C-alpha positions in Angstrom: 160.1 226.7 -37.2 163.7 227.3 -38.8 163.9 229.2 -42.3 163.5 227.0 -45.4 166.8 229.4 -46.3 169.4 228.4 -44.2 168.5 224.7 -43.3 167.2 221.3 -45.8 166.3 218.1 -44.8 168.2 214.7 -45.4 166.6 213.3 -48.4 169.1 210.3 -49.2 172.0 209.2 -48.3 175.4 207.4 -49.8 178.3 206.7 -47.4 179.7 210.2 -47.2 177.4 211.5 -49.2 174.3 212.7 -48.9 171.2 214.2 -51.0 168.7 217.2 -50.0 165.4 217.5 -51.8 163.6 221.1 -52.5 164.9 224.2 -52.7 168.0 225.6 -50.7 169.8 228.5 -50.0 172.6 227.0 -49.3 176.5 228.2 -51.5 178.7 225.7 -53.5 181.5 225.0 -51.0 179.5 226.1 -48.3 180.3 224.4 -44.5 177.0 223.5 -42.8 176.5 221.1 -40.2 174.4 217.6 -40.8 172.3 215.6 -38.7 171.2 215.9 -34.6 174.9 215.5 -34.1 175.8 218.3 -36.5 178.6 216.6 -38.3 180.4 218.7 -40.5 180.1 218.4 -44.1 179.8 220.8 -47.1 178.1 221.5 -50.4 179.9 219.4 -53.8 177.1 219.9 -55.6 173.8 222.0 -56.6 171.1 221.3 -59.2 167.5 223.1 -59.8 166.0 221.0 -56.8 168.6 218.6 -55.5 172.0 219.6 -53.5 175.0 217.4 -52.5 177.0 217.2 -49.9 180.2 215.4 -48.8 180.1 214.3 -44.9 183.8 214.5 -42.9 182.7 212.0 -40.4 181.2 208.7 -39.9 177.3 208.8 -41.5 176.2 205.6 -39.3 173.0 206.3 -38.3 172.2 209.1 -40.1 168.5 209.2 -41.1 166.0 210.5 -43.8 164.2 213.5 -42.4 167.3 214.7 -40.2 168.0 218.6 -40.9 171.0 220.0 -42.5 172.0 223.5 -41.8 174.1 226.1 -43.5 176.9 228.3 -41.4 177.0 230.8 -44.4 181.0 230.4 -44.7 183.0 227.7 -46.5 185.2 225.3 -45.2 188.1 227.3 -43.7 190.7 227.2 -41.3 191.2 229.1 -38.7 194.9 230.7 -38.3 196.2 231.6 -35.2 199.5 231.5 -32.7 198.9 227.8 -31.5 199.4 226.1 -35.0 202.9 224.6 -34.3 203.6 221.9 -32.1 200.2 220.5 -32.6 198.3 217.7 -34.1 195.4 217.9 -36.4 193.2 215.9 -38.1 192.1 216.4 -41.4 190.0 219.5 -40.7 192.1 221.2 -38.4 190.6 219.6 -35.4 193.2 219.6 -32.6 193.5 215.8 -31.3 194.7 215.9 -28.1 191.7 218.5 -27.1 189.3 215.8 -29.0 191.3 213.4 -26.7 190.6 215.3 -23.5 186.7 215.7 -23.7 185.9 212.4 -25.9 188.8 209.5 -25.3 191.0 207.7 -27.2 188.9 207.7 -30.7 187.3 210.7 -32.2 183.6 211.0 -31.4 181.3 211.8 -34.0 179.9 215.4 -34.2 182.4 216.2 -31.5 183.0 220.3 -31.1 186.3 221.3 -30.1 187.7 225.1 -31.1 191.2 224.5 -33.5 193.2 226.7 -31.7 193.6 227.2 -27.5 191.7 230.5 -26.9 192.3 230.7 -23.2 195.8 230.8 -23.7 197.9 234.4 -22.9 200.2 234.5 -25.5 203.1 237.3 -25.2 202.4 240.0 -27.7 204.1 242.9 -29.1 202.2 245.4 -31.5 204.0 246.6 -34.6 201.7 249.5 -35.6 200.2 252.7 -34.3 197.7 254.9 -34.0 197.2 256.8 -37.6 198.9 253.8 -39.9 197.9 253.4 -43.2 197.4 249.4 -43.1 196.7 246.8 -45.7 196.3 243.2 -46.1 199.5 241.2 -45.2 200.8 244.0 -42.9 202.0 242.8 -39.5 200.1 243.9 -36.6 201.7 242.1 -33.8 204.7 240.0 -33.4 203.8 236.6 -30.9 206.9 233.8 -29.4 204.6 230.8 -30.6 207.6 228.5 -29.8 211.6 229.0 -28.9 212.1 228.7 -32.8 209.3 230.5 -34.6 208.3 234.1 -34.0 204.3 234.5 -35.2 203.6 237.7 -37.0 200.0 238.1 -36.5 199.2 239.8 -40.0 196.3 242.4 -41.7 193.8 239.8 -43.4 194.5 239.9 -47.5 190.7 241.7 -48.1 190.7 244.2 -45.3 193.2 247.7 -45.5 192.1 250.6 -44.0 193.7 253.4 -41.0 194.5 252.2 -37.3 192.2 254.7 -34.7 193.1 252.5 -31.7 195.1 250.2 -30.6 196.7 248.4 -27.3 199.6 248.3 -25.7 202.0 245.3 -25.2 201.1 242.8 -23.1 199.7 239.1 -23.1 195.9 238.8 -25.2 194.0 235.7 -26.1 193.9 235.0 -29.8 190.1 236.6 -29.9 191.0 239.9 -28.2 191.0 242.7 -30.2 194.7 244.1 -31.1 193.1 247.4 -32.6 190.5 249.1 -34.6 190.6 249.8 -38.7 188.7 253.0 -39.7 187.7 251.4 -43.8 187.3 253.1 -46.9 184.1 252.7 -46.5 183.9 254.6 -43.1 182.8 251.7 -41.4 184.8 250.3 -38.3 186.5 247.0 -37.7 188.4 245.1 -35.1 191.1 242.8 -35.8 192.2 240.1 -33.5 195.3 237.8 -33.5 192.8 234.9 -35.6 192.2 235.0 -39.8 189.9 232.3 -41.5 191.0 231.0 -44.6 188.4 228.9 -46.9 191.0 225.7 -47.5 190.4 225.7 -51.3 191.1 228.9 -51.8 195.2 230.4 -52.5 196.2 232.7 -50.0 197.1 235.9 -52.2 200.5 237.1 -53.3 202.0 239.8 -55.0 204.3 237.9 -57.4 206.4 234.6 -57.9 209.4 234.5 -58.0 211.7 231.7 -60.2 213.4 228.7 -59.0 216.6 229.9 -57.8 217.8 228.6 -54.1 218.0 224.8 -53.7 216.4 223.8 -50.6 218.9 221.9 -49.5 218.3 218.7 -47.2 221.6 217.0 -46.3 221.1 214.2 -48.0 223.9 213.4 -51.1 221.6 211.9 -53.6 219.0 214.8 -53.0 221.4 217.9 -53.1 224.1 216.7 -55.5 222.1 214.9 -57.9 218.4 215.5 -57.5 218.2 219.1 -56.1 214.7 220.5 -55.9 214.6 223.9 -55.3 212.9 226.8 -51.9 209.3 226.5 -53.7 209.4 223.2 -55.7 207.9 220.2 -56.1 208.8 216.7 -56.1 207.1 213.6 -55.9 209.1 210.2 -54.3 207.1 207.6 -56.0 208.0 203.8 -54.6 206.4 200.5 -53.6 205.8 199.1 -50.3 209.1 199.4 -48.3 211.1 201.4 -50.3 211.5 203.9 -47.9 209.0 206.6 -48.7 208.4 207.8 -45.1 211.8 207.7 -43.8 212.9 210.4 -47.2 210.3 212.5 -46.0 211.7 212.3 -42.3 215.0 213.1 -43.3 214.2 215.7 -45.1 212.1 217.1 -42.3 214.6 216.9 -39.6 217.6 218.2 -41.8 216.5 220.7 -44.6 216.8 224.0 -44.6 212.9 224.9 -44.6 211.8 227.2 -41.3 208.7 225.2 -40.8 207.5 221.6 -41.4 204.1 220.6 -42.3 203.7 216.6 -42.2 200.2 215.9 -43.7 199.4 212.2 -42.3 197.1 211.3 -45.8 195.2 208.0 -45.7 198.3 205.9 -44.1 197.6 203.2 -41.8 197.3 204.3 -38.2 200.4 202.1 -36.4 202.7 204.3 -39.3 200.8 207.6 -38.3 201.7 206.5 -34.7 205.1 206.0 -35.2 205.1 209.7 -37.1 203.7 210.8 -33.6 206.2 209.5 -31.4 208.7 209.9 -33.7 208.6 213.6 -34.8 207.9 214.2 -30.4 211.7 213.2 -29.5 213.2 214.5 -32.9 215.8 217.1 -31.8 216.0 219.9 -34.0 219.6 220.0 -35.0 219.9 223.9 -35.6 218.3 225.2 -32.5 218.6 221.8 -30.2 215.1 222.7 -29.3 212.4 219.9 -29.6 212.0 219.6 -33.9 208.1 219.8 -32.9 208.5 223.4 -32.4 208.8 223.8 -35.8 205.8 221.2 -37.3 202.5 220.6 -37.7 201.3 217.5 -37.9 198.2 216.7 -39.5 197.0 213.0 -38.9 194.5 211.5 -41.1 194.9 207.8 -41.0 193.1 205.0 -43.4 189.9 204.3 -40.7 189.1 207.5 -41.1 186.3 209.2 -43.3 187.4 209.3 -46.8 186.0 212.6 -46.8 187.8 214.2 -44.6 191.4 212.0 -46.3 190.1 214.5 -49.6 190.0 217.5 -47.5 193.7 217.1 -45.4 196.0 218.1 -48.3 194.0 222.0 -48.5 194.3 222.5 -44.6 197.8 221.3 -44.6 198.5 223.9 -47.5 196.2 226.8 -46.6 198.1 226.6 -42.9 201.9 226.6 -45.2 200.6 229.0 -47.4 199.6 231.3 -43.5 203.1 230.7 -42.7 204.7 231.8 -46.3 203.0 235.1 -45.6 205.3 235.8 -42.8 208.1 235.2 -44.7 208.9 231.6 -43.9 210.4 229.0 -46.2 207.6 225.9 -45.2 208.3 222.5 -46.8 205.1 220.5 -46.6 205.3 216.4 -46.6 202.2 214.8 -48.3 202.2 210.9 -47.7 200.9 210.6 -49.1 199.1 211.7 -52.4 197.5 208.1 -53.8 195.2 207.7 -50.8 193.8 211.0 -51.9 193.8 210.1 -54.9 191.2 206.9 -53.6 189.6 208.7 -51.7 188.6 211.0 -54.1 187.8 207.9 -56.4 185.8 206.6 -53.7 184.1 209.7 -53.6 183.7 210.4 -57.3 182.0 206.7 -57.5 179.2 207.1 -54.8 178.5 210.3 -57.3 178.1 208.3 -60.0 180.1 210.4 -61.9 181.7 208.7 -64.9 185.4 206.8 -64.3 187.8 207.4 -66.1 191.6 205.5 -66.2 191.6 202.5 -63.1 188.5 204.0 -61.9 189.8 207.8 -60.9 187.8 210.7 -61.7 188.2 212.2 -64.9 189.5 215.2 -62.8 192.5 213.5 -60.8 194.7 215.5 -63.1 193.2 218.6 -62.8 192.9 218.6 -58.9 197.1 217.3 -59.3 197.8 220.1 -61.1 196.0 222.7 -58.4 197.6 221.1 -55.6 200.8 221.6 -56.6 200.4 225.0 -58.1 200.4 226.7 -55.0 204.2 225.9 -54.3 206.3 228.5 -55.1 208.5 231.1 -53.8 206.6 234.1 -53.8 206.5 237.9 -52.7 203.9 238.4 -50.2 201.8 240.9 -49.3 203.8 242.8 -46.9 207.0 242.6 -49.3 208.6 239.5 -47.3 209.7 236.4 -49.2 208.4 232.7 -48.2 207.8 229.9 -50.1 206.1 226.9 -49.7 207.8 223.3 -51.5 206.0 220.3 -51.5 207.6 217.2 -51.7 204.4 214.1 -52.2 204.7 210.5 -51.6 203.2 208.0 -54.0 202.0 205.3 -53.3 201.3 202.8 -57.1 200.3 199.5 -56.3 203.0 196.9 -56.6 205.5 199.9 -57.3 204.0 200.1 -61.3 204.9 203.3 -62.0 202.5 203.4 -65.1 199.6 203.9 -63.1 197.1 206.9 -63.4 198.6 209.0 -59.7 202.3 208.3 -60.7 202.0 209.3 -64.5 199.6 212.5 -63.7 202.1 213.7 -61.0 204.9 213.5 -63.6 203.4 216.2 -65.3 203.5 218.5 -62.5 206.3 218.3 -60.4 209.3 219.0 -61.6 211.4 217.0 -59.3 210.8 213.0 -59.7 212.6 210.8 -56.5 211.4 207.2 -58.7 212.9 204.7 -55.6 213.5 201.4 -56.8 212.3 198.0 -54.8 215.6 195.9 -55.9 217.8 198.8 -53.9 215.6 198.6 -50.7 215.8 194.9 -50.7 219.7 195.4 -51.0 219.2 197.6 -48.3 220.8 200.6 -49.8 219.2 203.5 -48.8 217.8 206.2 -49.3 216.4 203.8 -52.5 216.3 206.3 -55.1 217.4 204.9 -58.4 219.9 207.9 -60.4 218.8 206.2 -63.8 214.5 206.7 -63.1 214.6 209.8 -61.4 215.7 213.4 -62.5 215.1 217.3 -61.8 214.0 219.9 -63.9 215.5 222.3 -61.0 219.4 221.6 -62.0 220.0 224.6 -65.0 217.8 226.7 -62.4 220.4 226.4 -59.4 223.3 226.2 -61.6 224.0 229.5 -60.5 223.4 229.2 -57.0 226.2 226.0 -56.6 228.3 228.1 -58.5 228.6 231.2 -56.2 228.0 229.5 -52.9 229.4 226.0 -53.8 232.1 225.7 -56.5 232.3 226.7 -60.3 233.1 223.0 -60.6 229.8 222.1 -58.7 227.3 220.9 -62.1 230.1 219.7 -64.2 231.5 217.0 -61.6 227.7 216.2 -60.8 227.7 215.6 -64.3 230.6 213.7 -64.8 229.3 211.4 -62.2 225.9 211.0 -63.9 227.6 210.2 -67.3 229.6 207.3 -65.5 226.5 205.8 -63.6 224.8 205.7 -67.2 227.9 204.1 -68.5 228.2 201.3 -65.3 224.6 200.5 -66.7 225.0 200.0 -70.4 228.4 198.2 -69.4 226.6 195.7 -66.6 224.3 194.7 -69.9 227.5 193.5 -71.5 228.7 192.0 -68.5 225.2 189.8 -67.4 225.5 188.4 -70.9 229.1 187.4 -71.3 230.5 188.1 -68.3 232.8 191.1 -66.8 236.1 188.9 -67.9 236.0 190.1 -70.9 236.1 193.9 -70.9 238.9 196.6 -71.2 240.2 197.6 -68.0 239.5 200.9 -68.8 235.9 199.5 -69.2 236.6 197.7 -65.6 237.8 200.8 -64.2 234.2 202.4 -64.7 232.3 199.7 -63.0 234.7 200.4 -60.4 234.3 204.1 -60.0 230.6 203.8 -60.3 230.9 201.4 -57.3 232.6 204.1 -55.2 229.7 206.9 -56.5 227.2 203.9 -55.5 228.3 202.9 -52.1 230.6 206.0 -51.3 228.8 209.1 -52.4 225.0 208.2 -52.7 223.8 205.3 -50.2 223.8 207.4 -47.1 223.6 205.7 -43.1 220.2 207.6 -41.5 221.7 206.2 -38.3 225.5 207.6 -38.4 226.4 210.9 -36.7 228.6 212.2 -39.7 226.3 210.4 -42.3 223.1 211.5 -41.6 223.6 215.4 -43.0 226.5 215.6 -45.1 227.2 220.0 -45.9 227.3 220.8 -49.6 230.6 221.5 -49.4 231.0 218.3 -47.8 229.3 216.8 -51.0 231.2 219.0 -53.5 234.8 217.7 -51.9 234.0 213.9 -52.0 233.0 214.1 -55.7 236.3 216.2 -55.6 238.1 212.9 -54.6 236.4 210.5 -56.6 236.8 212.0 -59.2 240.4 212.8 -59.2 241.1 208.5 -58.5 239.2 208.2 -61.6 241.7 210.5 -63.6 244.3 209.0 -61.5 243.5 205.7 -62.0 243.1 206.3 -65.6 246.5 207.7 -66.4 247.8 203.9 -64.8 245.7 202.3 -67.0 246.2 204.0 -70.0 250.3 203.2 -69.3 248.9 199.7 -69.4 248.2 198.6 -65.3 246.6 195.6 -65.1 243.5 196.8 -63.3 243.8 193.6 -60.4 247.0 195.5 -60.1 245.1 199.0 -58.2 242.6 197.2 -56.9 245.2 194.9 -54.7 245.8 198.3 -53.0 242.3 199.0 -51.5 242.0 202.5 -52.9 238.7 202.1 -53.8 237.8 200.7 -50.7 239.5 203.7 -48.6 237.3 206.5 -50.5 234.4 204.7 -50.1 234.8 204.6 -46.4 235.2 208.4 -46.7 231.5 208.5 -45.4 231.9 207.6 -42.1 235.8 208.0 -41.5 235.5 212.2 -42.2 233.9 213.9 -39.3 231.5 217.0 -40.3 233.5 219.7 -38.5 236.9 218.4 -39.9 236.4 218.6 -43.8 240.8 219.0 -43.9 241.0 215.7 -43.7 239.5 215.2 -47.1 242.3 217.5 -48.9 244.7 214.3 -47.5 242.6 212.0 -49.7 244.2 213.1 -52.9 247.9 213.0 -51.1 246.9 209.4 -50.5 245.6 208.6 -54.0 249.6 210.4 -55.1 251.0 208.1 -53.0 248.7 205.2 -54.6 249.9 206.2 -57.8 253.6 206.7 -57.0 253.5 203.2 -55.5 251.8 200.8 -58.3 254.8 202.8 -60.8 257.2 201.8 -58.2 256.0 197.8 -57.7 255.7 197.8 -61.9 258.7 199.6 -62.9 
């Protein structure tokens, strides 16, 4: 006879939500096993005589009367070597291991270890007998992949004195590495493995303000709308505008140490493409496969909605774990709209009062709690690590006024608005310079001044001013045509075109243009603004724009991005000489 305290009986089933009637000893957010197939579930509401559980797997065939067992712990992830170069579902079950046991489809109730418990890891112990350790102290180092050294740490809530320790050697993630004597006199064995509840942020010592940019190699991001390490950004855009491609470029080229890619509710074929592409990509920094520093969480649109809701937190907890080792981690969440739709569906099943467009009233607080876990932190062991969150938003019909986009804007400091018309005209990245913004620019200006040039932010602001002027002038051009504009305004339109095509547009498939260093970005701005200054002098002397355009200097400057190799930036200095020669030629011809 099972004890009533940690079991219950199913009374009602409503999609992924099930109800238990009668008193149980379940706890809020506790993980449970549901029915004969032991489906994974989580307690989400406790009433006097009704317990509500959301099930992370398909509930077809489940019937009233089946037993639900408590596990005694919250929904948690396993943290140990083996996370990188792996593909998990929304609740950290390894898809490759599931495929080995159950075939191409995820079978219900499948139970596999999150990480390989048999694999031996080459372990270097970093503490000695008699050491006093506390939460976050590194006790062992393991070369997890060719790119990343895994630092096994004391769990955040544990401290004590080391009374025995194993020598360096090969161990599994569950082998005891050392034994601690806790402050109360009891002993505790520590292995490489930790468990942490996905909905609880991992503790840190303190948070740093934004001061260092996440360099992506994409000009419109690094120069115009930068994101800080530990920052938050949203990429909203309709279907086909390039959200996933932008995230791929950031994942491949950014200077983050580790990438966590969360495919949340995306189409199966798109997720397959991501898995295949990431498997083939080579890390430009090390020459090793990019998967050596990447973890993929695949939760496709046909998987249960409750697991989709959990996948965001699973990825976030894995990111915080690597942050605690002192790494810079970037999370790509694609897409938070599908996550919000999962919230909406679950909220509907629970018969909660809907808010705008049927989303639950707590949508804003859930989004804020998610983005709030980003940041550059001093960890418990004194190292500095960061978690940067870049969330794609898929507003229906590309309407940025819908609730998910609007609420996301409240909690992120970087907004990269994708534009349908730019995408359809093959201008990529299709991030529109007039709808996008970054609040990190002032925070990062000191870094740009120290590491690139004191003129960097000024040049960026001057280019943005020209683009804004172009937008105003285009209203006049649409009404009465461009011929009536004076030459100084025609020049603004021409220079803005050089900025758009030569600087903001970037070719992901060109070897020199796919990723551009900060030095090259600055020198390109320098050349473009020097061209504007020179042409303005000529226009002030009365030279018509038709004469200036006949020299093809504008086309030559646009082609800088292809013509100057990344390993030979001295060539950029020659462009100023070309512009001076152009100036002299125009004066001679029209003397």
